[in-house]
C-alpha positions in Angstrom: 8.0 -35.1 -115.8 9.6 -34.7 -112.4 13.2 -33.7 -112.0 14.0 -37.0 -110.3 12.3 -39.0 -113.1 14.4 -37.0 -115.6 17.5 -38.6 -114.2 16.4 -41.6 -112.2 17.9 -44.0 -114.8 21.3 -42.3 -114.8 22.7 -44.8 -112.4 21.9 -48.5 -112.1 22.1 -50.3 -108.7 25.6 -51.7 -109.5 28.5 -50.1 -107.7 30.2 -47.3 -109.5 33.5 -48.4 -110.9 36.6 -46.2 -111.3 37.2 -45.1 -114.8 33.6 -45.5 -115.9 32.8 -41.8 -116.0 32.4 -41.7 -119.8 30.2 -44.8 -119.9 28.1 -43.3 -117.1 27.6 -40.1 -119.0 26.6 -42.1 -122.1 24.0 -43.8 -120.0 22.8 -40.4 -118.8 22.3 -39.0 -122.2 20.8 -42.2 -123.7 18.4 -42.9 -120.8 17.0 -39.4 -120.1 13.9 -38.7 -122.1 11.7 -35.6 -122.6 12.9 -32.1 -123.3 13.4 -31.0 -119.7 12.5 -31.8 -116.2 9.2 -30.3 -115.1 7.1 -30.7 -112.0 8.4 -31.4 -108.5 11.6 -33.0 -107.5 10.9 -36.4 -105.8 12.7 -39.6 -105.0 14.7 -41.2 -102.2 18.1 -41.0 -103.6 20.5 -42.8 -106.0 23.6 -44.9 -105.7 25.7 -42.3 -107.5 29.1 -41.1 -106.2 28.5 -37.6 -105.0 26.4 -36.7 -108.1 23.4 -35.0 -106.5 23.8 -31.5 -107.8 23.2 -29.7 -111.0 22.8 -26.2 -112.6 19.9 -24.4 -114.1 20.4 -21.1 -115.9 17.1 -19.6 -117.1 14.2 -17.3 -116.3 12.0 -17.4 -113.2 8.6 -18.6 -114.4 6.9 -18.5 -111.0 7.7 -17.5 -107.4 4.6 -18.6 -105.6 5.5 -22.2 -106.5 9.1 -21.8 -107.5 9.7 -22.6 -111.1 12.8 -21.8 -113.2 12.8 -22.4 -116.9 9.9 -24.9 -116.6 11.5 -26.8 -113.7 9.5 -26.8 -110.4 11.7 -26.7 -107.4 11.4 -26.8 -103.6 12.8 -23.7 -102.0 13.8 -24.4 -98.4 15.8 -21.3 -97.4 18.0 -21.1 -100.4 20.9 -18.6 -100.6 19.6 -15.8 -102.7 22.0 -13.2 -104.3 21.0 -10.1 -106.2 23.8 -7.9 -107.6 26.2 -9.8 -105.3 24.2 -9.0 -102.2 22.6 -11.7 -100.1 18.9 -11.2 -99.9 15.6 -13.1 -99.8 13.3 -14.8 -102.3 10.8 -11.9 -102.2 13.3 -9.6 -103.9 13.3 -11.8 -107.0 10.9 -11.2 -109.9 9.2 -13.3 -112.5 11.2 -13.0 -115.8 14.6 -12.6 -114.1 17.3 -14.8 -115.6 19.0 -16.5 -112.8 21.6 -19.2 -112.1 20.4 -21.9 -109.7 22.3 -24.8 -108.1 20.0 -27.7 -107.4 20.3 -30.7 -105.1 18.3 -33.4 -106.8 18.3 -35.9 -104.0 17.1 -33.4 -101.4 14.5 -31.8 -103.8 15.9 -28.4 -102.9 17.3 -25.4 -104.8 20.4 -24.5 -102.9 21.3 -21.1 -104.4 19.7 -18.6 -106.8 21.7 -15.7 -108.2 20.6 -12.8 -110.3 23.7 -11.0 -111.8 23.0 -8.3 -114.4 25.7 -7.2 -116.8 25.0 -3.5 -116.9 23.2 -0.6 -115.2 23.3 3.1 -116.3 21.8 5.7 -118.6 21.0 5.2 -122.2 23.4 7.4 -124.2 22.3 6.5 -127.8 19.4 4.6 -129.3 18.4 3.6 -132.8 15.0 4.8 -134.1 13.4 1.4 -133.6 14.9 1.3 -130.0 16.5 -2.1 -130.7 20.1 -0.9 -130.6 21.3 1.0 -127.5 24.5 2.2 -126.0 24.9 2.3 -122.2 28.2 3.1 -120.5 30.1 2.4 -123.7 28.4 -1.0 -124.1 26.3 -2.0 -127.2 23.0 -3.6 -126.3 20.6 -5.3 -128.7 16.9 -5.7 -127.8 15.1 -8.7 -129.5 11.6 -10.1 -129.5 12.7 -12.4 -126.7 13.9 -9.6 -124.4 11.8 -9.5 -121.2 10.8 -6.0 -120.3 10.0 -6.0 -116.6 7.3 -3.3 -116.0 8.7 -1.4 -119.0 7.5 -0.8 -122.5 9.4 0.3 -125.6 8.2 3.8 -124.8 10.4 3.7 -121.7 13.5 3.2 -123.9 14.8 6.7 -124.4 18.1 8.6 -124.1 19.1 9.4 -120.5 16.7 6.9 -119.0 18.5 4.6 -116.5 18.0 0.8 -117.1 19.5 -2.4 -115.9 20.3 -5.1 -118.4 21.0 -8.8 -118.2 21.9 -11.1 -121.1 25.0 -12.5 -122.9 27.7 -10.9 -125.0 28.0 -12.3 -128.6 31.2 -12.9 -130.4 31.8 -9.2 -131.0 30.8 -8.0 -127.6 27.3 -6.9 -128.2 25.0 -7.7 -125.2 22.0 -9.6 -126.4 19.5 -8.5 -123.8 17.5 -11.2 -122.1 16.0 -9.0 -119.4 15.6 -5.3 -118.7 14.2 -3.4 -115.8 14.5 -0.1 -113.9 17.3 -0.6 -111.3 16.4 -0.5 -107.6 19.0 2.4 -107.2 19.0 5.0 -109.9 22.6 6.0 -109.1 23.9 2.4 -109.2 26.0 2.5 -112.4 28.1 -0.6 -113.2 29.5 -2.8 -115.9 30.3 -6.5 -115.6 32.7 -7.9 -118.2 36.1 -9.4 -118.9 39.2 -7.4 -118.1 41.3 -6.9 -121.2 45.0 -6.3 -121.6 45.8 -2.6 -122.0 46.4 -2.0 -125.6 46.7 1.8 -125.7 50.0 3.7 -125.6 49.0 5.2 -122.2 48.3 1.8 -120.7 44.5 2.4 -120.6 42.6 -0.7 -119.5 39.3 -2.0 -120.9 36.4 -3.9 -119.5 34.4 -5.7 -122.2 35.9 -3.3 -124.8 35.1 -0.1 -122.9 38.1 2.1 -121.6 38.2 2.3 -117.8 40.2 4.3 -115.3 40.7 2.3 -112.2 41.1 3.6 -108.7 44.0 2.9 -108.0 44.6 4.0 -111.6 47.0 1.4 -112.8 46.0 -2.3 -113.1 49.6 -3.1 -113.9 51.0 -2.1 -110.6 50.9 -5.2 -108.4 50.9 -3.2 -105.2 47.8 -1.3 -106.3 45.6 -4.0 -107.8 47.2 -7.3 -107.0 43.9 -9.2 -107.3 43.2 -8.0 -110.9 44.6 -9.9 -113.9 43.8 -10.1 -117.6 40.8 -12.3 -118.3 39.2 -11.8 -115.0 35.4 -11.2 -114.9 35.1 -8.0 -113.0 32.3 -5.7 -111.9 33.2 -2.0 -112.0 31.0 0.5 -110.3 31.0 3.9 -112.0 30.9 7.4 -110.5 27.3 8.4 -111.4 28.2 12.1 -110.9 31.0 12.0 -113.5 30.2 13.1 -117.1 29.8 10.1 -119.3 30.9 10.6 -122.9 31.9 8.3 -125.7 35.4 9.7 -125.7 36.2 9.6 -122.0 37.1 6.4 -120.1 34.7 5.3 -117.4 35.9 6.2 -113.9 35.7 3.1 -111.7 35.1 3.8 -108.0 35.2 0.1 -106.9 36.2 -3.1 -108.7 35.2 -6.6 -107.7 36.5 -9.9 -109.3 33.5 -12.2 -109.9 33.6 -16.0 -110.2 32.6 -17.4 -113.6 29.9 -20.1 -113.9 31.4 -23.5 -113.4 30.2 -27.1 -113.5 31.9 -30.3 -112.2 32.2 -33.6 -113.9 28.9 -35.6 -114.0 26.7 -32.7 -113.0 23.5 -32.3 -115.0 22.7 -28.9 -116.5 20.0 -26.9 -118.1 21.5 -23.7 -119.6 20.1 -20.9 -121.8 22.5 -18.5 -123.4 24.1 -16.9 -126.5 26.9 -18.7 -128.4 29.9 -16.5 -127.9 32.6 -18.6 -129.5 32.9 -21.4 -132.0 35.8 -23.8 -132.4 37.0 -25.9 -135.4 36.2 -29.0 -133.5 32.5 -28.1 -133.5 32.5 -27.3 -129.8 31.0 -24.0 -128.8 31.0 -21.7 -125.8 28.1 -20.2 -123.7 28.8 -18.3 -120.5 32.5 -19.5 -120.6 31.3 -23.1 -120.5 32.3 -25.4 -123.3 29.7 -27.6 -125.1 30.0 -30.6 -127.3 27.4 -32.4 -129.5 27.5 -35.9 -131.0 25.4 -38.2 -133.1 23.1 -38.7 -130.2 22.3 -35.0 -129.5 18.7 -34.2 -130.3 17.9 -30.8 -131.9 14.6 -29.0 -131.7 13.1 -25.7 -132.9 11.9 -23.1 -130.4 8.5 -24.8 -130.2 10.2 -28.1 -129.2 9.7 -29.9 -132.5 12.5 -32.3 -133.4 14.5 -31.1 -136.4 17.5 -32.4 -138.3 20.9 -31.7 -136.7 22.1 -28.2 -137.4 25.4 -26.4 -137.4 25.7 -24.1 -134.4 26.4 -20.5 -135.4 27.7 -17.6 -133.4 25.0 -15.5 -131.9 22.6 -18.4 -131.8 20.4 -18.3 -128.7 20.3 -21.9 -127.3 18.8 -23.9 -124.6 21.0 -26.9 -123.8 20.4 -29.9 -121.5 23.2 -32.3 -120.9 25.8 -33.5 -118.4 29.4 -32.5 -117.7 31.9 -35.1 -119.0 34.7 -33.0 -117.5 34.9 -29.9 -115.4 33.2 -27.1 -117.5 32.8 -29.4 -120.5 29.2 -30.4 -121.3 28.0 -33.1 -123.6 24.7 -31.9 -125.0 21.7 -34.2 -124.7 19.2 -31.8 -126.3 19.7 -28.4 -128.0 16.8 -26.1 -128.6 17.4 -23.3 -131.1 15.7 -20.4 -129.5 16.8 -17.9 -132.2 
């Protein structure tokens, strides 16, 4: 199925009326069929009000004919970011989990970003090499983890690796992708800045103690741009001794934007459930998801199953549409794990 066919029935020819957003989304979810858009993006446009973009978060399947998570896309000079640096398509690799913004009407992928969570030396490893610690971060390797030009034999203490994935409800990184970094001395952690909870005011990023430079994140003249809850990337002094007892020494700190979607955008998102709410809503990559009686559930092979209760640490693939900014009503939920 082409990406355009996936959503060609979203809008009827009638003019869009104010206040009809919820009805429109209901039409989206009721009319779209199939598990996901595949094949090229074709079509001459729709009568929608500025709804021509969407978001895909998944692995690169092919670069010769660009395909991300089973969706074939035209790549006409997209903006490509790797580790925050603008680069070209040829620096991407098959298997990389990326975030792509797509213009459906123009049949073009607009941006592709690869943003790993972690790079540094392995300090501890379980005997089966499924549980690692890197820069104070716990990492779990699963049967779904893509090892790029690596084998399990390359997972050993002191080896330097780069990890992408999602953190679960207790902060463990469920690794989706691992490779050897381009720069062996490029140590960094990406995570949420937490309120200092130690007597000496020590700050933490994703649970790991960090010494910032300037040292105090509470001094507005030193780090006016940092605040609790920010997603930050801290680069670590690779020459400093790294021990479980000592805070990481941050040489540079960047505040990173979180993933966001706007009302009416279509999404295809893979990720780990990090939070559950009593309402039944759940959170992946800081985006809020909602299911209803029309949501279809499938197993990892795509077979339709009875509705299930979403659990923390579930690895899901969700297709749907945003009914408000950063709130997505799920059309289909695939239980990957």
